[in-house]
C-alpha positions in Angstrom: 0.0 -0.1 0.1 1.3 3.5 -0.8 0.0 6.2 1.7 -1.0 9.4 -0.9 -2.2 12.7 0.0 -6.0 12.9 -0.3 -6.4 9.4 -1.0 -8.3 6.7 1.9 -5.4 4.3 3.7 -5.8 1.9 6.5 -8.6 0.7 7.9 -10.4 2.6 10.7 -10.7 0.1 13.7 -11.5 0.5 17.7 -8.6 2.1 19.4 -7.3 -1.0 21.4 -7.2 -0.2 25.6 -3.4 -1.2 25.5 -1.4 0.3 22.9 2.7 0.2 22.7 3.6 3.6 22.0 7.2 4.0 20.1 8.9 7.9 20.1 10.8 7.7 17.2 11.5 5.5 14.3 14.4 3.2 15.8 12.0 2.1 18.6 9.2 1.4 16.4 11.9 -0.8 14.5 12.6 -2.8 17.8 9.2 -3.2 19.4 8.3 -4.6 15.5 11.4 -6.8 15.4 10.4 -8.1 18.9 6.8 -8.7 18.2 5.8 -7.9 14.8 2.3 -9.4 15.7 2.0 -6.5 18.1 -0.7 -3.4 18.1 2.0 -0.4 17.8 1.4 3.1 17.8 4.1 6.4 17.1 4.3 9.3 19.2 7.4 10.9 17.0 9.5 10.2 14.0 9.3 9.6 10.2 6.7 7.1 10.2 4.3 9.3 12.7 5.2 12.6 10.2 4.4 10.6 7.3 0.5 9.4 9.0 -0.1 12.8 9.4 1.4 13.0 13.0 -2.4 11.7 14.5 -2.7 12.7 18.0 -4.1 9.5 19.1 -6.8 10.5 20.9 -10.3 9.2 20.4 -12.1 6.5 20.5 -11.1 4.9 17.0 -7.6 4.3 15.5 -6.0 3.8 11.9 -4.5 0.0 11.1 -2.9 -0.3 8.5 0.4 -2.7 7.3 4.3 -2.1 7.9 6.3 -4.2 5.0 9.7 -2.2 5.8 11.0 -0.7 8.4 14.5 0.0 9.3 
């Protein structure tokens, strides 16, 4: 999936109660390496910026596949 400005992406889902939050790309990469199937969120880094800097607040979240992360 390629995220393009103005086009829909991912899937809106109910926000899980407990989510691991990565504050940087390096932290996110380490979390994915240790538990690839876990639910994760970002609060900083290039991935967070590419996703539009979501606030992480509210009843829903956006779920999307991540196929490459270094």
